[in-house]
C-alpha positions in Angstrom: 151.0 74.9 80.5 147.5 75.7 81.9 146.1 76.1 78.3 147.5 72.7 77.4 146.0 71.2 80.6 142.6 72.8 79.7 142.8 71.4 76.2 143.6 67.9 77.6 140.7 68.3 80.0 138.3 68.8 77.1 139.6 66.5 74.3 140.3 63.1 75.8 138.4 63.5 79.1 135.3 65.3 77.6 135.4 68.1 80.2 133.1 70.2 78.0 130.3 67.6 78.6 130.6 68.1 82.4 130.4 71.9 81.8 127.4 71.6 79.4 125.5 69.2 81.8 126.2 71.5 84.7 125.1 74.6 82.8 121.9 72.9 81.6 121.0 71.8 85.1 121.7 75.3 86.5 119.6 76.9 83.8 116.7 74.6 84.5 116.9 75.5 88.2 117.1 79.2 87.5 113.9 78.9 85.4 112.1 77.4 88.3 112.8 80.5 90.4 112.6 78.4 93.5 116.0 76.9 92.7 117.5 80.1 91.4 120.3 80.3 94.1 121.4 76.8 93.3 121.1 77.3 89.5 123.2 80.5 89.6 125.9 78.6 91.5 125.8 75.7 89.1 126.1 78.1 86.2 129.3 79.5 87.9 130.5 75.9 88.3 130.0 75.2 84.6 132.1 78.3 83.9 134.8 76.9 86.2 134.6 73.5 84.4 135.3 75.2 81.0 138.8 76.2 82.2 139.5 74.4 85.5 143.2 74.8 85.3 142.9 78.6 84.9 140.2 79.5 87.4 138.9 78.7 90.8 135.7 78.7 92.7 135.5 81.3 95.6 132.8 82.4 97.9 131.2 85.7 97.2 131.8 86.6 100.8 135.6 86.5 100.1 134.9 88.9 97.2 133.3 91.3 99.7 130.0 91.3 97.7 127.2 92.3 99.9 124.0 90.4 99.4 120.4 91.1 100.1 119.5 89.6 103.5 116.3 88.1 102.2 118.1 86.4 99.3 120.7 85.2 101.7 118.2 83.5 104.1 116.3 82.1 101.1 119.6 80.6 99.9 120.0 78.8 103.2 116.6 77.2 102.9 117.2 76.2 99.3 120.6 74.7 100.3 118.9 72.4 102.8 116.3 71.2 100.2 119.1 70.8 97.5 121.4 68.6 99.6 120.1 65.2 98.3 120.6 66.4 94.7 124.0 67.8 95.5 124.9 64.5 97.2 123.9 62.6 94.0 126.0 64.9 91.8 128.9 64.6 94.2 128.7 60.7 94.1 128.7 60.8 90.3 131.8 63.1 90.4 133.5 60.9 92.9 133.0 57.9 90.6 134.4 60.0 87.8 137.4 60.9 90.0 138.1 57.3 90.8 138.0 56.3 87.1 140.4 59.2 86.3 142.9 58.1 89.0 143.2 54.8 87.2 145.0 56.5 84.3 148.2 58.4 85.0 147.2 61.2 82.6 143.9 61.6 84.4 145.3 62.3 87.8 145.5 66.1 87.4 142.0 66.2 86.0 140.8 64.1 89.0 142.5 66.6 91.4 140.6 69.5 89.7 137.3 67.6 90.0 138.0 66.9 93.6 138.4 70.7 94.1 134.9 71.2 92.6 133.2 68.7 95.0 132.5 71.4 97.6 130.6 73.4 95.0 128.4 70.4 94.1 127.4 70.2 97.8 126.9 74.0 98.2 126.8 76.0 95.0 125.0 79.0 96.6 127.1 82.2 96.7 130.1 80.8 94.8 131.8 82.5 91.8 134.3 81.3 89.3 137.3 83.7 89.2 140.7 83.6 87.4 143.4 81.8 89.4 145.3 85.1 90.0 142.3 86.6 91.7 141.8 83.6 93.9 145.5 83.7 94.9 145.2 87.4 95.8 142.2 86.7 97.9 144.1 83.9 99.7 147.0 86.2 100.3 144.8 88.9 101.7 143.0 86.5 104.0 146.3 85.2 105.3 147.6 88.7 105.9 144.5 89.5 107.9 145.1 86.4 110.0 148.7 87.4 110.6 147.7 91.0 111.5 145.1 89.6 113.9 147.7 87.4 115.7 150.4 90.1 115.8 148.3 93.1 116.6 
């Protein structure tokens, strides 16, 4: 069913154009070096937009990936500078979501795009992973919370 949903995302709704646009924008930002953290996040978002019904965006912190402290602090500075651009991308996506909600077939696609809004605002340190990995991360996080409250 997810494969069919991914096909529907690409064929009538031109999801591949979203993915290509996001990838090109991310590649340009990586080339500037200054925008590299944002560009890498947008490239991951484009990967998500290729198969939005089979993957999810998760924080690298949830994947227990340790990051260089200098790169991490640089990412915070770049995030602040990037915010107006992210806001613009988010507004475009919100308009797209509103138009998709007009059609009954577009509602699932609109829901997927609404899940990607947080990544448009903050693409730094995000990674596209298969849905099963995201569910397992969620389960482990919930188990940690339960252990914390019981123990």
